[in-house]
C-alpha positions in Angstrom: 0.0 0.0 0.0 1.4 3.3 -1.0 0.2 6.9 -0.6 1.0 9.7 -3.0 2.8 12.6 -1.3 2.5 15.8 -3.2 3.2 18.5 -0.5 6.0 19.0 2.0 3.6 18.5 4.9 2.8 15.0 3.6 6.4 14.1 3.3 7.1 15.3 6.9 4.1 13.3 8.3 5.3 10.2 6.4 8.8 10.5 7.8 7.5 11.0 11.3 5.3 7.9 11.2 8.0 5.7 9.7 10.5 6.7 12.4 8.1 5.5 15.1 6.0 2.8 13.5 7.8 0.1 15.5 7.0 1.7 18.9 3.4 2.4 19.9 0.8 2.3 22.9 -2.2 3.6 24.8 -2.1 4.9 28.4 -5.5 6.5 28.9 -5.4 9.3 31.4 -1.8 8.5 32.6 1.2 10.2 31.1 4.5 8.4 30.2 7.6 8.8 32.4 9.9 11.5 31.2 12.2 10.2 28.5 10.3 6.9 28.0 7.3 5.8 25.9 4.9 3.1 25.1 3.8 2.1 21.6 1.3 -0.2 19.8 1.1 -1.3 16.2 -2.4 -2.8 15.4 -3.5 -4.7 12.4 -7.3 -5.0 12.0 -9.8 -6.2 9.4 -13.1 -4.3 9.5 -16.1 -5.9 7.7 -19.7 -4.4 7.5 -22.7 -4.5 5.3 -25.3 -2.6 7.5 -26.0 1.1 7.4 -28.1 2.6 10.2 -30.1 5.2 8.4 -33.5 5.3 6.7 -32.9 1.7 5.6 -30.9 -0.9 7.6 -29.3 -2.6 4.6 -26.3 -1.2 2.8 -23.4 -2.0 0.4 -20.5 -4.1 1.8 -17.5 -2.2 3.2 -14.2 -3.9 3.9 -11.1 -2.3 5.4 -7.6 -3.6 6.2 -6.1 -1.2 8.7 -2.6 -0.8 10.1 -2.7 1.6 13.1 0.7 2.8 14.4 0.3 4.8 17.7 3.1 6.4 19.8 3.2 8.1 23.2 6.4 9.7 24.6 7.1 11.5 27.9 8.4 15.0 27.1 8.4 16.0 30.8 7.2 14.4 34.0 3.7 15.9 33.3 3.6 16.2 29.5 3.2 13.4 27.0 3.1 13.8 23.2 2.0 11.3 20.6 0.9 10.5 17.1 -1.9 8.2 15.9 -1.9 7.2 12.2 -3.9 4.9 9.9 -2.7 3.0 6.8 -5.8 1.7 5.0 -6.9 -0.5 2.2 -10.6 0.1 1.7 -13.1 -1.8 -0.6 -16.8 -1.2 -1.0 -19.4 -2.2 -3.5 -20.0 1.3 -4.7 -16.5 2.7 -5.3 -14.1 -0.2 -5.7 -10.9 0.0 -3.7 -8.3 2.6 -2.5 -5.1 2.4 -0.4 -2.8 4.7 1.5 -2.5 6.8 4.6 -5.8 8.0 6.2 -6.1 10.9 8.7 -3.2 11.4 11.1 -3.7 12.7 14.7 -1.1 14.5 16.8 -1.7 15.2 20.4 -0.3 16.4 23.7 -1.6 15.2 27.1 -0.9 17.1 30.4 -1.3 15.7 33.9 -3.3 18.2 35.9 -3.5 16.2 39.2 -2.6 12.9 40.6 -2.3 10.9 43.8 -1.1 7.3 44.4 -4.1 5.7 42.7 -5.8 8.4 40.5 -4.9 10.9 37.8 -6.7 13.7 35.9 -5.3 14.9 32.6 -6.2 17.3 29.8 -5.4 16.6 26.1 -5.4 18.6 22.9 -5.5 16.8 19.6 -5.3 17.9 16.0 -6.3 15.7 13.1 -4.3 16.3 9.9 -5.9 15.3 6.5 -2.9 15.9 4.3 -1.6 12.4 3.6 -4.1 11.4 0.9 -5.9 12.5 -2.2 -9.2 14.1 -1.1 -11.0 13.1 -4.3 -9.9 9.5 -4.7 -12.7 7.0 -3.7 -13.4 5.2 -1.5 -12.4 8.2 0.7 -9.5 7.6 3.1 -10.7 10.5 5.2 -13.1 13.4 4.9 -10.4 16.0 4.1 -10.8 18.5 6.9 -8.8 19.4 10.0 -10.3 18.6 13.4 -9.3 20.1 16.8 -10.3 18.2 20.0 -10.1 19.0 23.7 -10.4 16.1 26.1 -10.6 15.5 29.9 -9.4 12.1 31.2 -9.7 10.4 34.5 -8.0 7.2 35.5 -7.8 5.1 38.7 -6.3 1.8 39.6 -6.6 -0.4 42.7 -5.6 -3.8 44.0 -8.3 -6.4 44.7 -7.0 -9.6 46.2 -3.8 -10.5 44.2 -4.8 -8.8 41.0 -5.0 -5.2 39.8 -8.0 -3.3 38.3 -8.2 0.0 36.6 -10.8 2.3 35.0 -10.4 5.2 32.5 -13.2 7.7 31.7 -12.9 10.4 29.1 -15.0 13.2 27.6 -14.2 15.3 24.6 -15.5 17.9 22.2 -14.2 17.7 18.7 -14.5 20.8 16.4 -14.5 19.7 12.8 -13.2 22.5 10.5 -15.3 21.7 7.4 -18.7 20.3 6.4 -18.9 17.5 9.1 -20.8 18.3 12.2 -19.0 18.8 15.5 -18.9 15.8 17.9 -19.0 14.9 21.6 -17.0 11.8 22.4 -17.6 9.8 25.6 -15.4 6.8 26.2 -14.7 4.5 29.2 -12.6 1.4 29.9 -12.4 -1.2 32.6 -9.2 -3.3 32.8 -7.8 -6.2 34.8 -4.2 -7.2 35.3 -2.9 -10.5 36.7 -0.9 -10.6 39.9 2.4 -11.0 37.9 1.2 -8.4 35.4 1.8 -10.9 32.5 -1.9 -10.8 31.4 -4.2 -7.9 30.9 -7.9 -7.9 29.8 -9.6 -4.7 28.8 -13.2 -3.8 27.9 -13.6 -0.4 26.3 -16.8 1.3 25.1 -16.7 4.4 22.8 -19.4 6.8 21.8 -19.5 9.5 19.0 -22.4 11.9 19.2 -22.9 14.2 16.3 -24.1 17.7 17.3 -26.2 18.2 14.1 -24.8 21.7 13.6 -23.7 21.3 10.0 -25.7 19.9 7.1 -23.0 20.4 4.4 -21.7 17.6 2.2 -18.2 16.4 1.1 -17.6 17.6 -2.5 -15.9 14.4 -3.5 -18.7 12.2 -2.2 -22.1 13.9 -1.5 -23.4 10.7 0.1 -20.7 10.4 2.7 -22.3 10.8 6.2 -21.1 14.0 7.9 -23.5 14.1 10.9 -23.7 10.8 12.6 -23.8 8.8 15.9 -21.8 5.7 16.5 -21.2 3.4 19.5 -18.6 0.6 19.7 -17.5 -2.0 22.2 -14.0 -3.6 22.3 -12.8 -6.6 24.2 -9.1 -7.5 24.1 -6.4 -9.6 25.9 -2.8 -8.6 26.2 0.1 -10.9 27.1 3.5 -9.5 28.1 6.1 -11.9 26.6 8.9 -9.9 28.3 9.4 -6.7 30.3 9.0 -4.6 27.2 7.0 -6.5 24.5 3.3 -7.4 24.6 1.1 -9.3 22.2 -2.6 -8.4 21.9 -5.7 -9.9 20.3 -9.2 -8.4 20.4 -12.5 -7.8 18.7 -14.3 -4.4 18.2 -18.1 -4.4 17.5 -20.3 -1.4 16.4 -23.6 -1.9 18.1 -25.5 1.4 17.6 -25.5 4.1 15.0 -27.3 6.9 13.2 -26.5 7.6 9.6 -23.5 5.3 10.0 -22.2 1.9 8.9 -22.0 -0.8 11.5 -19.4 -3.6 11.4 -17.0 -5.9 13.2 -13.2 -5.7 13.4 -10.9 -8.4 14.8 -7.4 -7.1 15.4 -3.9 -8.1 16.6 -1.5 -5.7 18.3 2.2 -5.5 19.1 3.0 -3.4 22.2 6.5 -2.1 23.2 7.8 -0.1 26.1 11.0 1.9 25.5 
């Protein structure tokens, strides 16, 4: 899969992602230690043929997705990161298309913490410059997004095992035709006593604010104002102190003007 890079910004983004594609991760409300990071590279296969709109049926939609994600501790309170998508999309209406999708860069700052809890604030910018905005199927909607997020995390020990929760709320401003969004996410996790195994259940909700009825010029039928809810269950095994292997399943279970599907995935986690 190869993207076409026509602008300096695209070349910079491509170089940045390639430098860090082997080191990725997710830490929720927590920040990374200064000078250290956590990374995940996920490969998933999304499959769907249901569209929640006036009619429940819809054309098939398949996507092979490689998702490199990186977090790195800049200071003891500030973590910066990048989240990218490399996609191969096929649908019954437009055929197939491959390349980089939207790329997100973010900074997360720890506002408060004690021994068991943490509250953080995060600013994220979505960059749509790594793909052709007119090539179908669309790899992204072609506009910048800016998102502010508040995150709360807490862990505790129960018996010999560890548990943790993560709750997040965000407002995403979409600088173009798509409607702005509220995002509400939460996660419950369990770690074994030796911290070799981790099981996570995550639930994510996108709520469109219905404040924009414009259309995407390249595809007038592309939903720009929608709701979507997804549940994800995954298991992570740490094969060593720094390397973990993950397997999971994500399932869309509710939507409005959105496609619903299923995505099994595998992930490689690394601490550095």
